[in-house]
MIKEZA-100692 format. One record per residue: x, y, z of N, C-alpha, C in turn; residue in one letter. Coordinates in pm, 1 decimal. Layout:
<<X; Y; Z>; <X; Y; Z>; <X; Y; Z>; a>
...
END
This chain:
<<-2620.2; -2711.3; 3412.1>; <-2710.9; -2627.9; 3371.3>; <-2768.0; -2565.3; 3285.2>; c>
<<-2830.2; -2591.1; 3172.7>; <-2817.9; -2540.2; 3078.6>; <-2996.4; -2462.2; 3036.9>; h>
<<-2984.6; -2332.1; 3020.4>; <-3157.7; -2320.3; 2932.1>; <-3203.8; -2453.0; 2813.9>; i>
<<-3295.8; -2502.3; 2777.4>; <-3284.6; -2576.4; 2657.1>; <-3414.6; -2487.7; 2610.9>; i>
<<-3468.0; -2468.9; 2666.8>; <-3561.7; -2378.2; 2609.9>; <-3658.0; -2247.7; 2755.1>; a>
<<-3755.1; -2181.5; 2636.9>; <-3798.7; -2045.5; 2677.4>; <-3977.6; -2104.6; 2669.6>; n>
<<-4012.4; -2083.3; 2777.9>; <-4164.9; -2117.7; 2772.1>; <-4175.7; -2000.7; 2820.6>; y>
<<-4302.0; -1904.8; 2775.3>; <-4360.1; -1794.5; 2788.4>; <-4301.9; -1730.3; 2867.0>; n>
<<-4310.0; -1699.0; 3025.4>; <-4215.5; -1639.9; 3087.4>; <-4119.0; -1707.8; 3166.9>; e>
<<-4121.6; -1853.6; 3101.2>; <-4080.0; -1923.1; 3182.3>; <-3927.6; -2025.7; 3115.9>; y>
<<-3786.6; -2060.9; 3183.8>; <-3733.6; -2090.4; 3138.7>; <-3704.8; -2252.8; 3238.1>; d>
<<-3727.4; -2372.8; 3041.6>; <-3661.8; -2500.9; 3126.7>; <-3529.3; -2529.8; 3107.9>; i>
<<-3491.3; -2620.7; 3198.0>; <-3344.4; -2605.8; 3238.5>; <-3341.0; -2749.6; 3277.7>; i>
<<-3221.1; -2805.4; 3223.2>; <-3152.4; -2892.2; 3239.7>; <-3088.4; -2940.6; 3292.3>; a>
<<-3029.8; -3023.9; 3423.3>; <-2887.3; -3051.0; 3443.4>; <-2876.9; -3179.6; 3466.3>; i>
<<-2741.4; -3223.5; 3504.3>; <-2714.4; -3298.4; 3584.3>; <-2651.3; -3297.1; 3657.8>; k>
<<-2679.5; -3369.0; 3793.6>; <-2668.9; -3317.9; 3922.0>; <-2607.8; -3417.0; 4009.4>; f>
<<-2497.9; -3412.9; 4061.1>; <-2460.7; -3505.4; 4188.2>; <-2444.3; -3408.4; 4301.5>; q>
<<-2408.9; -3494.1; 4367.1>; <-2377.7; -3404.2; 4523.1>; <-2519.7; -3308.8; 4632.4>; g>
<<-2484.8; -3211.3; 4698.3>; <-2560.1; -3173.2; 4802.1>; <-2581.6; -3000.3; 4718.4>; e>
<<-2715.5; -2981.0; 4692.6>; <-2703.2; -2865.4; 4659.4>; <-2738.8; -2764.6; 4790.3>; f>
<<-2736.1; -2648.6; 4815.5>; <-2704.4; -2563.1; 4970.1>; <-2893.4; -2553.2; 4952.2>; p>
<<-2915.0; -2503.9; 5143.1>; <-3047.2; -2497.4; 5122.6>; <-3053.8; -2381.6; 5106.3>; f>
<<-3153.6; -2322.8; 5094.9>; <-3197.9; -2228.8; 5011.5>; <-3362.8; -2189.1; 4970.1>; h>
<<-3408.2; -2076.4; 4976.1>; <-3586.0; -2060.5; 4907.4>; <-3563.9; -1963.5; 4789.9>; l>
<<-3741.4; -1976.3; 4806.5>; <-3759.1; -1881.5; 4684.6>; <-3884.2; -1829.4; 4730.2>; h>
<<-3860.2; -1662.7; 4748.1>; <-3985.6; -1631.7; 4809.7>; <-4128.4; -1594.2; 4754.1>; q>
<<-4084.6; -1560.5; 4629.8>; <-4179.6; -1549.2; 4529.0>; <-4233.5; -1656.4; 4399.3>; d>
<<-4172.2; -1788.1; 4403.4>; <-4217.7; -1888.8; 4327.8>; <-4180.1; -2015.6; 4406.0>; t>
<<-4288.6; -2105.9; 4317.1>; <-4279.4; -2229.3; 4307.4>; <-4173.6; -2301.5; 4298.3>; d>
<<-4093.1; -2436.7; 4365.6>; <-3979.0; -2454.7; 4263.5>; <-4024.9; -2577.7; 4200.1>; d>
<<-3992.6; -2644.3; 4087.8>; <-4098.6; -2746.4; 4039.1>; <-3951.9; -2808.4; 3968.4>; f>
<<-3926.4; -2922.2; 3978.3>; <-3862.0; -3030.6; 3979.1>; <-3887.5; -3148.4; 3875.3>; f>
<<-3851.2; -3185.9; 3793.8>; <-3896.6; -3341.4; 3724.7>; <-3758.5; -3402.0; 3683.7>; f>
<<-3764.6; -3533.1; 3772.6>; <-3654.8; -3597.7; 3751.5>; <-3656.8; -3671.5; 3670.1>; i>
<<-3575.8; -3710.7; 3539.0>; <-3588.6; -3778.9; 3430.5>; <-3474.4; -3910.7; 3422.3>; a>
<<-3445.5; -3912.8; 3494.3>; <-3324.2; -4018.7; 3514.3>; <-3248.6; -3997.4; 3671.4>; d>
<<-3242.9; -4096.6; 3729.4>; <-3196.1; -4152.6; 3865.9>; <-3285.8; -4105.9; 4026.5>; g>
<<-3232.0; -4064.5; 4098.2>; <-3312.5; -3986.5; 4229.5>; <-3244.2; -3944.4; 4292.7>; v>
<<-3338.7; -3852.7; 4300.1>; <-3317.9; -3687.0; 4400.3>; <-3388.9; -3688.7; 4538.1>; m>
<<-3306.8; -3666.7; 4654.3>; <-3394.8; -3641.4; 4758.5>; <-3394.1; -3491.7; 4777.6>; t>
<<-3511.1; -3447.6; 4796.8>; <-3554.2; -3314.7; 4821.4>; <-3551.8; -3333.9; 4994.8>; l>
<<-3463.3; -3187.5; 5060.7>; <-3454.7; -3182.8; 5227.1>; <-3622.6; -3058.1; 5239.1>; d>
<<-3666.2; -3109.0; 5299.0>; <-3786.0; -2969.3; 5323.6>; <-3715.5; -2946.9; 5478.8>; l>
<<-3771.9; -2802.8; 5555.5>; <-3758.7; -2779.8; 5671.3>; <-3743.1; -2891.5; 5798.4>; d>
<<-3931.1; -2967.9; 5730.6>; <-3890.9; -3063.3; 5816.6>; <-3920.9; -3203.9; 5806.8>; s>
<<-3911.6; -3184.5; 5659.2>; <-3938.2; -3373.1; 5593.9>; <-3801.4; -3397.8; 5478.9>; e>
<<-3817.2; -3531.5; 5440.7>; <-3755.9; -3581.8; 5316.1>; <-3849.3; -3614.7; 5234.2>; s>
<<-3790.4; -3623.0; 5079.6>; <-3892.3; -3625.4; 4997.2>; <-3784.3; -3760.6; 4847.8>; h>
<<-3781.1; -3876.4; 4922.2>; <-3683.7; -3929.0; 4742.3>; <-3760.0; -3928.2; 4637.6>; a>
<<-3718.4; -3827.4; 4534.9>; <-3823.4; -3851.3; 4450.8>; <-3710.8; -3876.0; 4310.6>; v>
<<-3794.7; -3997.8; 4246.9>; <-3760.0; -4152.4; 4197.8>; <-3800.7; -4083.9; 4049.1>; k>
<<-3670.2; -4174.8; 3907.1>; <-3705.2; -4112.5; 3821.8>; <-3824.2; -4076.3; 3750.0>; s>
<<-3895.5; -4031.5; 3670.2>; <-4017.6; -4023.4; 3545.3>; <-4083.0; -3922.3; 3660.9>; r>
<<-4126.6; -3883.7; 3822.3>; <-4154.2; -3841.3; 3906.5>; <-4138.3; -3653.6; 3907.1>; k>
<<-4246.5; -3590.7; 3922.2>; <-4191.5; -3450.9; 4012.9>; <-4230.8; -3381.1; 4099.6>; l>
<<-4138.6; -3311.4; 4148.0>; <-4210.2; -3231.0; 4277.9>; <-4235.6; -3109.0; 4277.9>; f>
<<-4267.1; -3000.5; 4348.4>; <-4303.8; -2868.1; 4327.8>; <-4255.5; -2835.8; 4490.3>; v>
<<-4176.1; -2745.9; 4518.4>; <-4141.7; -2764.5; 4682.9>; <-4205.5; -2567.0; 4684.8>; v>
<<-4319.9; -2539.3; 4765.9>; <-4446.9; -2414.2; 4766.7>; <-4296.1; -2340.4; 4768.1>; p>
<<-4319.8; -2210.2; 4690.9>; <-4276.2; -2119.7; 4782.7>; <-4208.8; -2034.0; 4909.5>; k>
<<-4120.0; -1977.2; 4940.1>; <-4085.3; -1970.1; 5112.9>; <-4077.4; -2080.8; 5096.6>; g>
<<-4051.8; -2221.8; 5081.3>; <-3986.0; -2312.0; 5177.9>; <-3885.8; -2380.2; 5178.4>; v>
<<-3744.8; -2328.7; 5314.8>; <-3629.5; -2375.6; 5269.7>; <-3610.1; -2534.5; 5248.7>; t>
<<-3544.6; -2536.4; 5140.5>; <-3540.1; -2707.0; 5050.0>; <-3355.8; -2690.7; 5011.1>; h>
<<-3332.4; -2823.1; 4994.9>; <-3195.0; -2870.4; 4936.1>; <-3192.4; -2981.3; 4916.3>; q>
<<-3210.8; -3028.6; 4731.1>; <-3159.6; -3116.7; 4681.9>; <-3070.7; -3124.3; 4710.2>; p>
<<-3039.5; -3334.7; 4699.0>; <-2967.2; -3366.9; 4733.0>; <-2933.1; -3510.2; 4602.0>; s>
<<-2814.0; -3537.5; 4631.6>; <-2816.2; -3708.7; 4548.7>; <-2715.4; -3753.1; 4550.2>; t>
<<-2677.2; -3912.6; 4573.6>; <-2496.3; -3980.7; 4597.7>; <-2482.4; -3985.9; 4450.1>; d>
<<-2605.7; -4047.3; 4374.4>; <-2538.5; -4076.2; 4269.5>; <-2530.1; -3943.8; 4142.3>; k>
<<-2520.0; -3922.8; 3972.6>; <-2551.8; -3845.4; 3927.6>; <-2683.4; -3869.2; 3881.7>; e>
<<-2777.7; -3745.6; 3903.6>; <-2889.9; -3799.6; 3820.0>; <-2923.4; -3646.5; 3671.2>; c>
<<-3049.0; -3642.8; 3651.1>; <-3073.2; -3565.0; 3558.3>; <-3251.9; -3523.7; 3537.1>; r>
<<-3224.4; -3390.5; 3584.1>; <-3371.3; -3285.8; 3585.1>; <-3354.7; -3171.5; 3546.5>; v>
<<-3572.3; -3162.6; 3518.4>; <-3621.3; -3058.2; 3438.0>; <-3623.3; -2952.1; 3540.2>; l>
<<-3568.5; -2842.4; 3499.4>; <-3628.0; -2775.7; 3616.8>; <-3757.8; -2638.7; 3511.7>; l>
<<-3803.4; -2568.1; 3604.2>; <-3892.7; -2505.5; 3539.3>; <-3916.8; -2372.4; 3636.6>; i>
<<-3827.3; -2257.7; 3553.7>; <-3827.6; -2148.9; 3664.2>; <-3843.7; -2037.8; 3535.4>; k>
<<-3901.4; -1913.6; 3654.4>; <-3912.9; -1795.3; 3581.3>; <-3814.3; -1751.2; 3507.6>; p>
<<-3779.5; -1655.4; 3403.7>; <-3684.4; -1615.2; 3360.6>; <-3625.2; -1501.9; 3437.1>; k>
<<-3516.3; -1571.8; 3437.5>; <-3452.1; -1433.0; 3549.9>; <-3417.5; -1494.1; 3722.3>; g>
<<-3490.0; -1577.4; 3746.5>; <-3493.8; -1689.3; 3872.9>; <-3355.4; -1682.5; 3944.6>; e>
<<-3310.5; -1636.5; 4006.0>; <-3198.1; -1759.2; 4034.4>; <-3235.8; -1880.5; 4109.0>; p>
<<-3106.4; -1960.6; 4114.9>; <-3126.2; -2114.5; 4132.1>; <-3140.2; -2137.0; 4303.9>; n>
<<-3097.9; -1998.8; 4328.0>; <-3058.1; -2063.8; 4477.9>; <-3222.2; -1940.4; 4550.3>; t>
<<-3262.0; -1887.0; 4473.9>; <-3337.0; -1782.8; 4533.1>; <-3304.4; -1650.3; 4547.2>; g>
<<-3130.1; -1657.9; 4484.3>; <-3091.7; -1543.6; 4538.5>; <-2969.7; -1545.8; 4451.5>; d>
<<-2960.8; -1400.0; 4387.9>; <-2861.1; -1374.5; 4295.7>; <-2746.0; -1392.0; 4316.9>; s>
<<-2692.0; -1326.1; 4435.9>; <-2553.4; -1305.7; 4462.4>; <-2482.5; -1426.3; 4515.3>; k>
<<-2564.1; -1574.5; 4496.5>; <-2553.4; -1693.3; 4535.7>; <-2524.0; -1813.8; 4365.1>; t>
<<-2593.1; -1749.9; 4329.3>; <-2706.7; -1838.1; 4186.8>; <-2583.4; -1851.9; 4089.5>; a>
<<-2556.6; -1986.2; 4064.8>; <-2417.3; -2047.3; 3975.7>; <-2560.6; -2031.6; 3846.8>; a>
<<-2453.0; -1999.7; 3700.8>; <-2531.5; -1881.8; 3597.3>; <-2569.4; -2035.2; 3530.5>; p>
<<-2656.3; -2006.4; 3393.3>; <-2739.3; -2091.2; 3373.6>; <-2732.1; -2051.2; 3165.3>; k>
<<-2595.6; -2105.2; 3151.7>; <-2564.8; -2130.3; 3008.1>; <-2672.6; -2181.5; 2884.7>; p>
<<-2721.7; -2189.7; 2790.3>; <-2788.2; -2220.8; 2689.0>; <-2714.8; -2296.0; 2615.6>; s>
<<-2780.0; -2416.8; 2597.4>; <-2760.2; -2517.8; 2497.5>; <-2910.9; -2531.7; 2361.1>; i>
<<-2844.7; -2584.7; 2271.2>; <-3000.7; -2599.0; 2138.6>; <-3024.3; -2747.4; 2120.5>; s>
<<-2947.8; -2834.1; 2194.3>; <-3019.0; -2996.1; 2141.2>; <-3019.1; -3020.3; 2309.3>; k>
<<-3120.6; -3080.5; 2368.7>; <-3213.1; -3132.4; 2457.2>; <-3055.0; -3268.2; 2431.4>; f>
<<-3109.2; -3333.6; 2350.8>; <-3021.4; -3427.9; 2378.2>; <-2864.1; -3481.4; 2375.0>; q>
<<-2787.7; -3308.4; 2406.4>; <-2625.2; -3288.2; 2446.3>; <-2657.7; -3356.1; 2587.6>; e>
<<-2726.8; -3300.9; 2681.2>; <-2744.0; -3325.0; 2820.0>; <-2811.8; -3441.4; 2824.5>; l>
<<-2893.9; -3524.5; 2760.3>; <-2964.6; -3639.7; 2799.5>; <-2949.7; -3732.4; 2784.3>; f>
<<-2809.8; -3784.8; 2632.0>; <-2775.0; -3853.7; 2562.9>; <-2630.0; -3880.7; 2613.0>; h>
END
């Protein structure tokens, strides 16, 4: 995952993702996913959503969710600066910065 831009008080993050991310929730913020390429499944408390390429999905704050995908997909996330990707700073993965969007999406 890479921070590709800052917008006001938000990080714009680009990721290549495959596999399962742990179930987690964000107490204070919604979780924004834009699928640039591929298909991602978002499992919520009692629902499952297949989010296809060029679609977005917003998980409301306080809702437990798990992103997963069988094949690699490319995703843009918008998060408040400093918000851990798991909602918990103890279990969050680091967010390195890059300067070129193309490095991740080409």
